[in-house]
Phi, psi and omega in degrees: 000155178278144180302319182298323178290318180297321182294342173298339182256005181297143177066022178233149176290120185221165170251130180244130171261127183259162181304327181289350183100349179289152170245132177233150182241130180169209186228140173245156173205160182258137177238128179260127175254188182303321188243350184206174175240139181226150174265141175234153184232142173212160174296161179300317182298314179295319180299314180294323177297319179297327179289323185265332182226072187297344181278344180273137179289150177226163176275116181230142176224144175292145179228099181299141181304320184289353176275341184268122178254338178203145176222141180224129180285135176250002180288144179263000000 
């Protein structure tokens, strides 16, 4: 998938189908560093906790764009 299409789903509860065949549920967002931009993934619960309690640690993992083959919004 293209990054521009994936970013339409940033900060929303979604279902992601990965190249490995796995399906994961959560939220992605883009983080810009000095030299690049990267996507990160967290569960909905961890993402919401980070929004309301930014001082608490959460489980976050990088999610390369080329690993995502399909995304579907579950947000209402």
